[in-house]
C-alpha positions in Angstrom: 0.0 0.0 0.0 1.0 3.6 -0.5 2.1 5.6 2.4 1.5 9.3 2.9 3.7 12.1 4.3 2.7 15.7 4.4 5.5 17.8 3.0 3.9 21.1 3.5 0.7 22.1 5.3 0.4 25.8 5.8 -3.0 27.4 5.7 -3.7 30.9 4.3 -4.4 33.5 6.9 -7.9 34.5 5.9 -8.8 37.9 7.3 -12.3 38.9 8.2 -12.2 42.6 7.9 -9.7 42.9 5.0 -7.3 45.1 7.0 -4.6 42.5 7.2 -2.7 40.8 4.4 -2.4 37.1 4.4 -0.1 35.2 2.1 0.8 31.5 1.9 4.3 30.5 0.9 3.3 27.2 -0.8 5.6 25.1 -3.0 4.2 23.3 -6.0 5.5 21.7 -9.1 3.3 23.4 -11.8 1.8 26.2 -9.8 3.0 29.3 -8.1 4.1 30.3 -4.7 4.3 34.0 -5.2 3.7 37.6 -4.2 2.9 40.7 -6.2 5.3 43.5 -6.5 3.0 46.6 -6.9 4.1 49.8 -8.6 1.9 52.9 -8.3 2.6 56.5 -9.1 2.6 58.9 -6.2 -0.1 61.0 -7.8 -3.1 59.9 -9.9 -3.3 60.9 -13.6 -7.0 60.5 -13.6 -8.8 63.2 -11.6 -11.9 61.0 -11.1 -12.5 57.2 -10.9 -10.6 55.1 -13.3 -13.0 52.6 -14.7 -11.1 50.5 -17.2 -7.7 49.7 -18.6 -6.4 47.5 -21.5 -3.1 46.4 -22.9 -2.2 47.1 -26.5 -0.6 44.7 -28.9 2.7 46.5 -28.3 2.5 46.0 -24.5 1.4 49.5 -23.7 -1.4 50.2 -21.3 -4.4 52.5 -22.0 -6.8 53.7 -19.2 -9.9 55.8 -19.1 -12.1 57.1 -16.3 -14.9 59.5 -15.2 -12.7 62.4 -16.0 -13.4 61.5 -19.7 -9.7 61.3 -20.5 -7.7 58.3 -22.0 -4.1 58.0 -20.8 -1.2 55.9 -22.1 1.2 54.1 -19.8 4.5 52.2 -20.3 5.0 48.6 -19.2 7.1 49.9 -16.3 4.2 51.8 -14.9 5.1 55.3 -15.9 2.5 57.6 -17.7 3.5 58.3 -21.3 0.9 60.9 -22.0 -2.7 61.8 -22.7 -4.2 60.2 -25.7 -7.6 61.9 -26.1 -10.7 63.2 -24.5 -14.0 61.3 -24.7 -17.4 62.8 -25.1 -19.0 60.8 -22.3 -18.1 59.0 -19.1 -16.2 55.8 -20.1 -17.5 52.6 -18.4 -15.4 50.0 -20.2 -12.8 49.6 -22.9 -11.3 46.7 -25.0 -8.5 46.5 -27.4 -9.3 45.4 -31.0 -8.0 41.8 -31.4 -5.3 41.9 -34.0 -5.5 39.7 -37.0 -2.9 39.4 -39.8 -5.0 41.4 -42.2 -5.4 44.2 -39.6 -1.7 44.7 -38.9 -1.0 48.4 -38.4 -4.5 49.1 -37.1 -4.1 50.1 -33.4 -7.7 50.6 -32.3 -9.6 50.3 -29.0 -13.3 50.6 -28.2 -14.6 52.7 -25.3 -18.1 52.2 -24.0 -19.7 55.2 -22.4 -22.6 56.2 -20.0 -24.4 57.9 -22.9 -25.2 54.4 -24.4 -22.6 54.7 -27.2 -19.4 52.9 -28.0 -16.6 54.7 -29.8 -13.8 53.2 -31.9 -10.7 55.3 -31.2 -7.3 55.2 -32.9 -4.5 54.8 -30.4 -2.0 56.6 -32.7 -4.0 59.8 -33.3 -6.7 59.7 -30.5 -9.3 60.3 -33.2 -12.7 58.8 -32.9 -13.0 56.5 -36.0 -16.6 55.5 -35.4 -19.4 56.3 -32.9 -22.3 53.9 -32.5 -25.5 54.4 -30.4 -25.9 51.0 -28.8 -28.2 51.2 -25.7 -30.7 53.2 -24.0 -29.0 54.4 -20.8 -25.5 53.6 -20.0 -23.4 51.0 -22.0 -21.9 49.1 -19.0 -19.7 46.4 -20.5 -18.3 45.2 -23.9 -16.2 42.3 -25.2 -14.6 41.3 -28.5 -14.7 37.7 -29.4 -11.3 36.0 -29.9 -11.4 36.3 -33.7 -12.2 40.0 -33.7 -15.3 39.5 -35.8 -18.0 40.4 -33.3 -18.4 42.8 -30.4 -20.8 42.1 -27.6 -22.2 44.9 -25.5 -24.4 45.0 -22.4 -26.3 48.0 -21.0 -28.6 49.4 -18.4 -31.5 48.6 -20.5 -30.9 44.8 -19.9 -30.1 44.1 -23.5 -27.1 42.2 -24.9 -26.3 43.0 -28.5 -23.8 41.6 -31.0 -22.2 44.0 -33.4 -20.1 43.5 -36.5 -16.5 44.7 -36.9 -17.8 47.7 -38.9 -20.3 48.6 -36.1 -23.5 47.2 -37.7 -26.0 45.5 -35.4 -26.2 41.8 -36.0 -28.6 40.7 -33.3 -30.0 41.3 -29.8 -29.5 38.0 -28.1 -30.9 38.8 -24.7 -33.4 41.1 -23.0 -33.2 41.0 -19.2 -35.2 42.9 -16.6 -32.1 44.1 -14.9 -28.9 45.8 -15.8 -26.2 43.8 -17.6 -23.1 44.3 -15.3 -20.7 42.0 -17.1 -20.3 39.7 -20.1 -17.7 37.7 -22.0 -17.4 35.2 -24.9 -16.9 31.5 -24.8 -13.6 30.1 -26.2 -15.5 28.8 -29.3 -17.2 32.2 -29.8 -20.7 30.4 -29.9 -21.9 31.5 -26.4 -21.9 34.7 -24.4 -21.8 34.6 -20.6 -24.0 37.3 -19.2 -24.3 38.6 -15.6 -27.7 40.1 -14.8 -28.7 40.5 -11.2 -27.8 37.5 -9.1 -27.9 35.2 -12.1 -25.4 34.0 -14.7 -26.8 33.2 -18.2 -25.0 31.2 -20.9 -26.7 32.6 -24.0 -26.0 30.8 -27.3 -25.8 32.7 -30.5 -27.7 30.0 -32.3 -31.4 30.6 -31.6 -32.3 26.9 -31.4 -29.7 26.1 -28.8 -30.6 25.8 -25.1 -30.0 28.7 -22.7 -28.3 27.8 -19.4 -29.2 30.0 -16.5 -28.6 29.7 -12.8 -28.6 31.6 -9.6 -24.9 32.2 -9.0 -24.7 34.5 -6.0 -26.8 36.0 -3.2 -26.1 39.5 -4.4 -25.8 41.0 -7.9 -22.9 39.6 -10.0 -20.5 42.4 -11.0 -17.7 40.7 -12.9 -17.2 37.5 -15.0 -14.5 36.0 -17.1 -14.1 32.8 -19.2 -10.7 31.2 -19.7 -10.1 29.8 -23.3 -7.4 27.6 -21.9 -9.1 25.7 -19.1 -12.7 26.5 -20.2 -13.6 27.6 -16.7 -15.7 30.5 -15.7 -15.1 32.9 -12.7 -17.6 35.3 -11.2 -17.4 38.0 -8.6 -20.4 39.5 -6.7 -21.5 42.2 -4.2 -21.7 39.4 -1.7 -17.9 39.5 -1.4 -17.4 36.1 -2.9 -15.8 34.8 -6.1 -16.8 31.4 -7.6 -15.5 29.1 -10.2 -17.8 27.2 -12.6 -17.4 24.8 -15.5 -18.8 25.5 -18.9 -22.2 24.0 -18.0 -22.7 26.1 -14.9 -21.7 23.5 -12.4 -19.8 24.9 -9.3 -16.1 24.1 -9.1 -15.0 26.3 -6.2 -16.6 28.8 -3.9 -14.5 31.3 -1.8 -15.5 30.7 1.8 -14.0 33.9 3.0 -16.6 36.5 4.1 -15.7 40.0 2.9 -17.3 43.4 3.7 -16.5 44.7 0.3 -17.9 43.5 -3.1 -15.8 41.8 -5.7 -15.6 44.4 -8.5 -13.4 42.7 -11.0 -12.1 39.2 -12.0 -9.7 38.2 -14.9 -8.0 35.0 -16.0 -4.4 35.1 -17.0 -3.8 34.4 -20.7 -2.1 31.1 -19.9 -5.1 30.0 -17.8 -3.0 29.0 -14.8 -4.4 31.6 -12.4 -6.9 34.4 -12.1 -7.0 37.8 -10.3 -9.7 39.1 -8.1 -10.1 42.8 -7.3 -12.1 44.4 -4.5 -11.7 47.5 -2.3 -8.0 48.3 -1.8 -7.3 44.6 -2.4 -5.9 42.5 -5.2 -5.8 38.7 -5.0 -4.2 36.1 -7.3 -5.7 32.6 -7.2 -4.9 29.3 -8.7 -7.0 28.1 -11.6 -8.6 25.7 -9.1 -9.7 28.5 -6.9 -7.4 28.7 -3.8 -5.6 31.9 -3.2 -1.9 32.3 -3.9 -1.5 35.7 -2.4 -3.4 38.9 -1.5 -1.9 42.3 -1.7 -3.2 45.6 -0.4 -3.3 48.7 -2.6 -4.3 52.3 -2.2 -6.6 52.6 -5.2 -10.1 52.2 -3.8 -12.2 49.6 -5.6 -10.4 47.7 -8.3 -12.8 48.2 -11.3 -10.7 46.5 -14.0 -7.9 44.0 -14.2 -5.8 43.6 -17.3 -3.2 40.9 -17.7 -0.1 41.3 -20.0 0.1 38.8 -22.8 2.9 36.9 -21.1 0.9 36.4 -17.9 3.6 37.9 -15.7 2.1 41.3 -15.0 -1.2 42.9 -14.1 -2.5 46.4 -14.5 -5.5 47.6 -12.5 -7.9 50.6 -12.6 -8.9 52.0 -9.2 -11.9 54.0 -7.9 -9.6 56.8 -6.7 -8.3 57.4 -10.2 -5.2 55.3 -9.6 -3.6 53.0 -12.1 -1.2 50.5 -10.6 0.9 47.7 -11.9 1.6 44.3 -10.2 4.5 42.1 -11.2 4.4 38.4 -10.2 7.5 37.4 -8.3 8.6 34.5 -6.1 7.0 31.8 -8.2 8.4 28.5 -7.2 8.9 25.0 -8.7 10.2 21.8 -7.1 11.5 18.6 -8.5 13.4 16.1 -6.5 16.1 17.8 -4.4 15.8 21.1 -6.3 13.7 24.1 -5.5 13.5 26.8 -8.1 12.2 30.3 -7.3 11.8 33.5 -9.2 13.3 36.0 -6.8 12.9 39.0 -9.1 11.6 39.6 -12.6 14.9 38.4 -14.1 16.6 36.5 -11.4 16.1 32.8 -10.6 17.4 31.0 -7.5 18.0 27.2 -7.5 18.3 25.7 -4.1 19.6 22.1 -3.5 17.9 21.0 -0.3 20.3 18.1 0.2 23.7 19.9 -0.1 22.3 23.3 1.1 23.8 25.0 -1.9 22.1 27.8 -3.9 22.7 29.0 -7.5 21.7 32.5 -8.6 20.8 32.5 -12.3 20.6 36.1 -13.7 18.6 36.4 -16.9 18.8 39.1 -19.5 15.1 39.8 -19.7 11.9 39.2 -17.7 11.2 35.5 -16.9 7.9 34.4 -18.3 7.8 30.6 -17.8 9.9 28.0 -16.0 9.8 24.2 -16.0 12.0 21.6 -14.3 12.0 17.8 -14.9 14.0 15.0 -16.4 17.3 16.5 -15.1 16.8 19.9 -16.8 15.6 23.4 -15.9 13.9 25.4 -18.7 13.6 29.1 -18.4 11.7 31.2 -21.0 12.2 34.9 -21.0 10.7 37.5 -23.3 13.4 37.0 -25.9 15.2 33.7 -25.3 14.9 30.2 -23.9 17.7 29.0 -21.5 18.3 25.3 -20.8 20.2 24.2 -17.7 21.5 20.8 -16.7 20.7 20.5 -13.0 24.1 18.9 -12.5 25.9 22.0 -13.9 24.3 25.5 -14.0 27.5 27.1 -15.3 27.1 26.1 -19.0 23.5 26.6 -20.2 22.3 26.2 -23.7 20.0 28.9 -25.2 18.2 30.0 -28.3 16.2 33.0 -29.3 12.4 33.2 -29.1 10.3 35.1 -31.6 7.1 35.2 -29.5 6.0 35.0 -25.9 5.9 31.4 -24.6 2.6 30.2 -23.2 3.5 26.7 -22.2 6.5 24.4 -21.7 6.2 20.6 -21.7 9.0 18.2 -21.0 9.8 14.6 -22.0 12.9 12.5 -21.3 14.6 13.3 -24.6 13.3 16.7 -25.6 10.8 19.5 -24.6 8.2 21.6 -26.4 7.4 25.3 -26.2 4.1 26.7 -27.3 3.5 30.3 -28.3 0.7 32.2 -30.0 2.4 32.7 -33.4 4.5 29.6 -34.2 2.5 27.0 -32.4 4.2 24.0 -31.0 8.0 23.9 -31.3 10.1 20.9 -30.3 13.7 21.3 -29.1 16.4 19.1 -27.7 18.0 19.8 -24.4 21.1 21.0 -26.3 18.9 23.8 -27.7 18.7 22.3 -31.2 15.4 22.9 -33.0 13.8 19.5 -33.9 10.5 20.4 -35.6 7.5 22.6 -35.6 4.1 21.1 -35.3 1.6 22.9 -37.5 -2.0 22.3 -38.5 -5.2 24.2 -39.3 -6.8 23.0 -36.1 -3.9 23.9 -33.8 -5.2 27.1 -32.1 -2.7 28.4 -29.6 -5.5 29.7 -27.3 -6.9 26.2 -26.9 -3.6 24.5 -26.3 -2.8 23.9 -22.6 -1.3 21.2 -20.4 -4.7 19.3 -20.5 -5.2 19.3 -24.2 -1.5 18.7 -25.2 0.7 15.8 -24.2 4.3 14.9 -25.3 6.4 11.7 -25.1 9.7 10.8 -26.6 8.2 9.9 -30.0 4.7 11.4 -30.2 2.7 14.5 -29.7 -1.0 14.1 -28.8 -3.3 17.1 -29.3 -7.0 17.4 -28.7 -8.6 18.5 -32.0 -9.8 22.1 -31.6 -12.4 21.6 -34.3 -13.7 18.3 -32.9 -13.2 18.0 -29.1 -14.1 14.3 -29.3 -11.0 13.5 -31.2 -7.2 13.4 -30.5 -4.6 13.8 -33.2 -1.0 12.5 -33.1 2.2 14.0 -34.6 5.6 12.5 -35.0 8.2 14.2 -32.8 11.0 13.5 -35.3 9.5 15.6 -38.1 6.3 17.2 -36.8 4.1 15.4 -39.4 0.6 14.5 -38.7 0.0 10.7 -38.2 -3.1 10.5 -40.3 -3.4 6.7 -39.9 -3.9 7.1 -36.1 -6.7 9.1 -34.6 -8.5 8.4 -31.4 -12.3 9.1 -31.5 -14.4 9.2 -28.4 -18.2 9.4 -28.1 -18.0 12.5 -25.8 -16.0 15.7 -25.6 -12.5 15.1 -24.2 -11.4 17.3 -21.3 -7.9 15.9 -20.6 -5.3 13.7 -22.3 -2.0 12.2 -21.2 0.6 10.1 -23.0 2.5 7.3 -21.3 6.2 8.0 -21.0 7.8 4.6 -20.6 8.9 2.3 -23.5 9.1 2.8 -27.2 6.4 3.9 -29.6 4.9 0.4 -29.7 4.1 0.7 -26.0 2.6 4.2 -26.2 -0.8 4.6 -24.6 -3.1 7.5 -24.2 -5.2 8.2 -21.2 -8.2 10.4 -21.7 -10.8 12.0 -19.4 -14.1 13.0 -21.0 -16.7 15.6 -20.1 -18.4 13.3 -17.6 -15.0 12.8 -15.9 -14.7 9.1 -17.0 -11.2 7.9 -17.8 -10.4 5.7 -20.8 -7.3 4.1 -22.1 -6.4 3.9 -25.8 -3.5 2.5 -27.8 -1.6 5.0 -30.0 -0.2 2.4 -32.5 -3.0 -0.2 -32.6 -6.6 0.1 -33.7 -8.1 -1.4 -30.6 -11.1 -0.6 -28.6 -10.7 2.1 -25.9 -11.3 0.8 -22.4 -12.9 2.6 -19.5 -10.7 2.5 -16.3 -12.5 4.6 -13.8 -15.4 7.1 -13.3 -15.5 10.5 -11.6 -11.8 11.2 -12.3 -10.5 14.7 -11.3 -6.8 14.3 -12.2 -4.4 11.8 -13.9 -0.6 11.4 -14.3 1.7 8.8 -15.9 4.9 7.7 -14.2 8.2 8.9 -15.9 10.1 5.6 -15.7 7.4 2.9 -15.8 4.0 2.2 -17.3 2.2 3.1 -14.1 -0.9 5.4 -14.1 -2.2 7.2 -11.1 -5.6 9.1 -10.8 -7.8 10.8 -8.3 -11.2 9.0 -8.8 -14.2 9.6 -6.7 -12.0 11.3 -4.1 -9.7 8.3 -3.8 -6.2 7.8 -5.0 -6.0 4.9 -7.4 -2.8 3.4 -8.9 -2.8 1.1 -11.9 0.6 -0.6 -11.9 0.1 -1.8 -15.5 -3.1 -0.4 -17.1 -2.2 -1.8 -20.5 -3.3 -5.1 -19.1 -6.7 -4.3 -20.5 -5.3 -4.9 -24.0 -3.9 -8.2 -23.0 -6.1 -9.8 -20.4 -8.8 -7.5 -19.1 -9.7 -9.9 -16.3 -6.4 -9.0 -14.6 -7.1 -5.3 -14.4 -8.6 -5.3 -10.9 -5.6 -7.2 -9.6 -3.1 -4.6 -10.9 -5.0 -1.7 -9.2 -4.6 -0.4 -5.7 -6.9 2.0 -3.9 -6.1 4.0 -0.8 -8.7 2.9 1.7 -7.4 4.5 4.8 -10.4 6.2 6.3 -8.5 9.4 7.3 -6.6 9.7 4.1 -9.7 9.4 1.9 -11.2 12.6 3.4 -8.1 14.5 2.4 -8.9 14.3 -1.3 -11.3 16.7 -2.9 -12.9 17.2 -6.3 -10.5 20.0 -7.1 -7.3 18.3 -6.1 -4.6 18.0 -8.8 -1.8 15.5 -9.3 1.2 17.7 -10.2 4.0 15.2 -10.7 4.8 11.4 -10.6 8.5 10.8 -10.6 10.0 7.4 -9.5 7.9 6.1 -6.7 6.6 9.5 -5.4 3.7 11.6 -6.5 2.7 15.0 -5.4 -0.9 16.1 -5.1 -2.0 19.7 -4.6 -5.1 20.2 -2.6 -7.8 22.3 -4.3 -9.0 23.8 -1.0 -5.8 25.5 0.2 -3.0 24.6 -2.3 -1.1 22.5 0.2 1.0 19.8 -1.4 0.9 16.2 -0.2 3.4 13.5 -1.2 2.5 9.9 -1.5 4.6 6.9 -2.4 3.8 3.8 -4.4 5.3 0.3 -4.5 8.8 0.1 -5.9 8.5 -3.5 -7.1 6.6 -2.8 -10.4 9.3 -0.4 -11.5 11.8 -3.2 -10.9 9.7 -5.5 -13.1 9.7 -3.0 -16.0 13.4 -2.5 -15.6 14.3 -6.2 -15.7 12.0 -6.9 -18.6 13.5 -4.0 -20.6 16.8 -6.0 -20.2 15.0 -9.3 -21.1 15.7 -10.7 -17.6 12.6 -12.8 -17.2 14.0 -15.2 -14.7 14.9 -12.3 -12.4 11.3 -11.1 -12.5 10.0 -14.5 -11.6 12.3 -14.6 -8.6 11.2 -11.1 -7.6 7.5 -12.1 -7.8 8.1 -15.2 -5.7 9.7 -13.0 -3.0 7.1 -10.3 -3.0 4.1 -12.8 -3.2 1.6 -10.2 -4.3 -1.1 -10.8 -6.9 -0.5 -7.5 -8.6 3.1 -8.5 -9.3 2.1 -11.9 -10.9 -0.7 -10.1 -12.9 1.9 -7.6 -14.3 4.2 -10.5 -15.2 1.4 -12.5 -16.8 0.3 -9.7 -19.0 3.9 -8.7 -20.0 4.7 -12.3 -20.7 1.7 -12.8 -23.0 2.4 -9.6 -24.8 6.0 -10.6 -25.4 5.2 -14.2 -26.3 6.9 -15.7 -23.2 4.6 -18.6 -22.9 6.5 -20.5 -20.2 6.7 -17.4 -18.0 3.0 -16.7 -18.6 2.3 -20.3 -17.5 4.1 -19.7 -14.2 2.4 -16.4 -13.6 -1.1 -17.8 -14.2 -0.3 -20.8 -12.0 0.6 -18.4 -9.2 -2.7 -16.5 -9.7 -4.6 -19.9 -9.8 -6.1 -19.1 -13.2 -6.5 -22.7 -14.3 -8.2 -22.1 -17.6 -5.5 -19.7 -18.8 -2.8 -21.9 -17.5 -4.1 -24.7 -19.7 -4.4 -22.4 -22.6 -0.7 -21.4 -22.3 0.2 -25.1 -22.3 -1.9 -25.6 -25.4 -0.1 -22.7 -27.2 3.2 -24.3 -26.5 2.1 -27.4 -28.4 1.4 -25.6 -31.6 4.2 -26.5 -34.0 4.5 -23.3 -36.0 5.4 -19.9 -34.5 2.9 -18.1 -36.7 0.1 -20.3 -35.2 1.3 -19.4 -31.7 1.5 -15.7 -32.5 -2.1 -15.8 -34.0 -3.5 -17.5 -30.9 -1.8 -15.0 -28.6 -3.3 -12.2 -30.7 -6.7 -13.9 -30.4 -6.2 -14.2 -26.7 -5.7 -10.4 -26.6 -9.0 -9.9 -28.5 -7.2 -8.8 -31.7 -9.1 -11.0 -34.2 -8.1 -9.1 -37.3 -4.5 -9.3 -36.5 -4.7 -13.0 -35.7 -6.4 -13.7 -39.1 -3.8 -11.6 -40.9 -0.9 -13.5 -39.3 -2.4 -16.9 -40.4 -3.3 -15.9 -43.9 0.1 -14.3 -44.6 1.8 -17.5 -43.3 -0.4 -19.7 -45.6 -2.2 -21.3 -42.7 -5.6 -21.1 -44.3 -7.2 -24.0 -42.5 -6.1 -22.7 -39.1 -7.7 -19.3 -40.0 -10.9 -21.1 -41.1 -11.0 -23.2 -37.9 -10.4 -20.1 -35.8 -13.5 -18.4 -37.2 -15.5 -21.6 -36.9 -14.6 -21.8 -33.2 -15.7 -18.2 -32.8 -18.9 -18.9 -34.7 -18.0 -16.4 -37.4 -19.5 -18.6 -40.0 -19.7 -16.2 -42.9 -16.1 -15.1 -42.6 -15.0 -18.8 -42.4 -16.9 -19.5 -45.6 -15.4 -16.5 -47.3 -11.9 -17.6 -46.5 -12.6 -21.2 -47.7 -14.1 -19.9 -51.0 -11.3 -17.4 -51.6 -8.6 -20.1 -51.2 -10.7 -23.0 -52.6 -10.1 -25.0 -49.6 -12.2 -26.7 -46.9 -15.6 -25.4 -48.1 -17.1 -28.7 -47.1 -15.5 -28.4 -43.7 -17.2 -25.1 -43.0 -20.5 -26.4 -44.2 -20.2 -29.6 -42.1 -19.5 -27.7 -38.9 -22.2 -25.2 -39.7 -24.8 -28.0 -40.3 -23.8 -29.7 -37.1 -24.2 -26.4 -35.2 -27.7 -25.6 -36.3 -28.9 -29.2 -36.0 -27.7 -29.2 -32.4 -30.2 -26.4 -31.7 -32.9 -28.0 -33.8 -32.9 -25.2 -36.4 -33.0 -25.1 -40.2 -30.6 -23.2 -42.4 -31.9 -19.8 -43.4 -28.7 -18.0 -44.4 -28.7 -17.8 -48.3 -24.9 -17.8 -48.4 -24.9 -21.3 -46.9 -28.1 -22.6 -48.6 -26.5 -21.9 -51.9 -23.9 -24.6 -51.2 -26.2 -27.0 -49.3 -29.1 -27.2 -51.8 -29.6 -27.5 -55.5 -27.4 -28.9 -58.2 -24.3 -27.2 -56.9 -24.7 -28.6 -53.4 -21.4 -29.6 -51.8 -21.2 -33.2 -50.6 -20.4 -33.5 -47.0 -18.4 -36.5 -45.8 -17.0 -36.4 -42.3 -14.6 -39.2 -43.1 -13.1 -37.0 -45.9 -13.2 -33.9 -43.7 -11.4 -35.6 -40.8 -8.8 -36.9 -43.2 -8.2 -33.4 -44.6 -7.9 -32.0 -41.0 -5.3 -34.7 -40.2 -3.5 -33.9 -43.4 -3.4 -30.2 -42.4 -1.9 -31.1 -39.0 0.8 -33.1 -40.7 1.6 -30.3 -43.1 2.1 -27.9 -40.1 4.4 -30.3 -38.3 6.6 -30.7 -41.4 6.8 -27.1 -42.4 10.3 -25.8 -42.8 9.7 -23.2 -40.0 8.0 -25.6 -37.7 9.7 -25.9 -34.3 8.8 -26.6 -30.8 8.4 -23.8 -28.4 11.4 -23.1 -26.1 
């Protein structure tokens, strides 16, 4: 059984009145343990409340407020100058999503209290277009991700969709209360609307179903929808923020009571966290909901939060007219004995907990992403990617980046970086570019750690156009493997490729929308098998084919899940479940498995972000290690020492897969599987190796492969007899006719079968050869003689040899 040890258990100091700052210094593998470094001018540029701010495509900030002035700011937080005056009190502003055809057009849209929105040129400050949109104030607006449609919401309770040129397309909602906030879905087919205490998922297609639910106890003031994680966040006057899935089901609720309303929420572009603004307070939370840090500010209510494109910096608009900037620092990663922390914007510290040594790694530019694993530390800055070997930090490899990195994924032999322009790029740990994965369905805003997985030989990507499919790409050249596609009957939420073995052993674990987990083969066209329901997180081991998952708030370990493709009956015996009463209650629906290296796995609690470490049995890893060296006798001795059913089950499945019949016989004998034991002995008596291989394929439920082996080897009668035994009568007859052999044998066995049930032949394919002038004469004496002749031919084939 697995054992548990709590590495870190430090709860966030929640404050009741909001007059104290609480921050948890929590260490995680793929998350953050951070603080915000806030920069704010000594005097406010806006003379009244600042209501909105937005980043431009060139990383400059624009802000507007009740003083009816638009200001421009540098990325360092310094005011650059006044852009223009606005003929109305601005309520919201958004930057025009840049497309290739629109390069050179720096435009932003400002919504105003007079019910109009204005398209303004950032270069000249001139109003390019003015559109009367609502009766009363226009409260909120949002571009879709493609830049082809603008959604607006107003005091009149209407939600309208406008074209790029400012023409009204449709009014998709009419509510009785003011529309306080709205945003688009990642697929641009729904608009999330906040009206009163309710959230409404309004589809653009008129025949689609509207999803509406009571979200908060007070009016909802802010919403956002992450295109990466497909999660929704809402903030309300009740002082709470909540996370929802795309169907309106609750994921996380802030249990802290606040005297001030939540006035703004915003997901980071990489989807890893989101920010929450309230009165003199800014909080950054993990994507699962728990709080990373909370910082105080002197800006009044935070009405708008804008993330920079690289997800490292925030800009906020305050009720006092203040515009302040917050840089994320002290992000931390851990792997093995190394703890990596971002001390400043461009300085990384690596601490060896065993030797008590620390290395300071100074970078040329601001650090955007970090990743550590497989003996290497990857640091991506705004302009370059730096690769360190954890055994020597003095000689890094590096290469230039042409775009901001959104994601880093590592495998044993290489790693991938994902950006918004060039897509998925594969590099070796020496910094050499290997390939670029491109495709019409590879949208960077939909690629994240849940929709993309990498192994030593294969990329797996959830199809952006069809979320029920997974496509595969070759790591050596980036080409799409058109012959292999995994199709599921339901939308896929998460995918993960196995890391152990070669491409023939590669497996894909998928979790669908209902949180059911399935296992599929990457190289073989086999049925996908369901492993567990209600799965919240999955992870493969780095050095063995071991899969771990949080299922129904329990920790489940499959020591060899691929057994479902060999002998499905052994699957329960290769699985262990933590059944400790106290430990079970520690897992929640929002917990996440963040790594699984060696025999240790780390799980981050969704409630407070604390990281728990668990261990699994070391023996299965030894089994895989010995078998990789073809040391079957050593594995048998190990299983006899351990005396556990899961060890014998792993050995039995691996032996059948590798054709080691004698070893499989020993394993099934230890498991007391008498029928399978006898079958292994029967297989050893087959004189030709192709016959044994076909029977093993049939044992693993791969009928087509078994037939192909026999037909290619010229063992036509054995193929016919196989289908007869499986009652595949029509296929047996087809093979007999095609090879002009044993037609009478098929008819004789078919006749005996239907007579045993007291039936008459009704299949026209068989009646054709049993009746009329062309009827085949059936003689059991001749048939038995032919069967004996086939057996003699097999024994005297040149390649016939006894199994050893």
